[in-house]
C-alpha positions, 0 to 999 in steps of 0.5 A, a space after each residue: 419498752 422504748 426504742 434505741 436510737 444513736 445519735 451517728 457522726 457523719 460526714 457529708 461526701 458532698 461537702 467534704 475536701 478531702 483534706 485529710 485535715 479530721 481523720 489527722 485530728 481524731 484523737 482515737 482513729 474514729 475516722 478513715 477513708 478509701 478513693 471515694 468518702 472519708 468515713 467515720 467508725 460508729 463503734 468508736 466515735 464517743 463526740 469529743 469533736 475535735 475533727 470539727 475544728 479544722 474542716 473547712 466546708 463543715 461537711 464533719 458537721 452531719 449528724 443522724 439519729 437511726 437505731 442502735 441496731 441499723 447504725 450504718 457501716 463504713 460500706 454505708 457510708 464507702 458508697 455514699 455520693 450524699 447523705 441519707 435524709 433523717 429517719 422518722 424517730 419514734 415517739 419516745 426513742 430513748 439516745 444514745 453514742 455521741 454527746 448532742 452537738 449542740 451541747 457541745 464547744 464548735 468552732 465559732 467565727 468572731 462575734 462581729 462577723 457578716 453572717 455568710 450565705 453558705 451551700 446556694 449552688 449545689 452539684 444538683 444547681 451548680 453556678 457557671 462562671 467564665 474566667 476573665 483572668 488566669 494568669 501565673 503568679 510564680 516564676 518561670 522554671 521555678 517548680 512551683 506553678 501558682 495561677 491567679 484566677 478570676 472567676 466572672 458569675 455575671 447575672 448568678 449572684 454569688 456571695 462571699 465572705 472571706 475565708 470561705 471557700 468554693 468547689 470546683 466541677 472537673 468536668 469528665 469521669 475518674 478511673 470507676 467511670 465516676 464523675 470527679 468528686 468537686 475541688 474545693 479552694 478558697 477565695 482570694 479576694 474580698 466580699 465585695 469581689 477582685 475587681 468590685 464586682 461579682 466575682 472572685 478570685 482563687 490562688 491554684 497551684 498545679 499538682 504534679 506530685 503526690 505528699 511521697 514525690 511521686 508524679 501524678 496530676 492533679 485533676 481539679 488544679 490543673 484543669 483550673 490552671 489550663 484554662 483560657 479567658 473565655 472558658 466556664 467552669 462549675 461553681 459549687 458554694 460557697 461553703 464555710 461559715 467559721 474561718 470569718 473575720 472580725 469587722 469591729 473597731 480595735 479587731 487585730 489579724 494574726 496570719 499565719 500561712 505558707 503556699 497557697 495558704 495566702 489566699 485566705 490572708 489575700 482576701 481578709 487583707 483587701 477588705 481591710 485596705 478597701 474596708 479600713 477598722 479603727 485602731 486594729 493591727 495587720 501582721 502577716 508571717 508568710 513562708 515559702 522556698 523561695 521569693 519567684 515560688 511565693 504567690 503575690 509575695 512582690 505585690 506584698 513587697 512592693 505594694 502592700 497594705 497600709 499598715 501591715 506588719 510583713 514578716 517573710 520566711 525563705 527557705 531554699 535561698 543560697 544566700 541565708 540560712 534558712 527559715 521556716 515560719 516558725 522560725 520566723 514567729 520564735 524570732 518575734 516570740 514576745 510580740 506573738 506572747 503580746 498579741 495572744 495575751 490580747 482579747 482583739 486579737 484574732 489568729 488564722 493559720 493556712 498550709 499544708 498540713 505538714 506545716 502546722 505541727 510547727 507551728 503550734 509547737 512554736 506556740 508553745 514554746 512562745 508561751 512557755 517561754 513568757 508564762 502562758 500555756 498553749 493549750 489553755 489559750 488555745 482553749 480560750 480563742 476558741 471560746 472566744 471565737 478566735 482561733 481558725 485553722 485550715 491545714 490540707 
């Protein structure tokens, strides 16, 4: 009798950002986590791949063929710092478990996107970058401390594309005495560098409270925000092969973001500024509390990018009603509907996970008012590599 194997869905702890997107998007609660790792319950996972659409690094796209009776337990997965090697599979083995991911619809990049380099530098072989710029972007006295950092890689070739991210390895150890896990950040500069060199920019918010408002010191963000010019930092990556921009003529970018979600949008805008694409539109919806708390706000308003259609939403201004980015979308509903119908429109969303629900509901409402169904529109966009969500 042939041996019975299952195709077990796993999460690569060396690439995972701990952003919680996979767990929150799993419709059957087959993903959970502890203080160390995010893991998949082998007895529940049905291979629907809903969790794969928002993963910023591809950590979720990990599979191993294992004997049915020897599936990796949650305790096994919680203890990993890297994925185990693929076991040798017996000839004639019967494969069960989750469907073959290669046969299912998975996230894809636009058809004209450049081919990204991925995972050139790992924890075993990190790159070493030097800080050349570290400046605060937000106003003094505001509760939002966001920094613009430029990392120079010197003679180490570190190729990136807009929409990719990198990981920073903070020095020291955690409360259990283990080395800190890498922290991931979206690249905020174009592929040709922040200053046309072998460098890149990051947009980092200093974390001083958790999602409940309790005081906490974010290990990665505080490390980066406190670095001085000339300091060095260990870098992994680059990561990400789907949240990329199209390069063909007539390809429109519809970008929606809040907070530090502006980082990949800034990168894409800078690339389009340096390498214009004929017949293409650039539309940015950007929300925040006040102008002084929004990264790059004044640059966008005062300098901007030629042809940029900029829509700003402020939720904490004393002289005007609250407006969130989803409200701004509804105000421009006719325009949004037209863009969603356009086969050359590519949709990008980036920001806190908490804002995703409001944006999706706005898109549902806009589609409904214009005789469309968002679920069908989203499916078509997915099939064509034209919708990209990155929330954390």
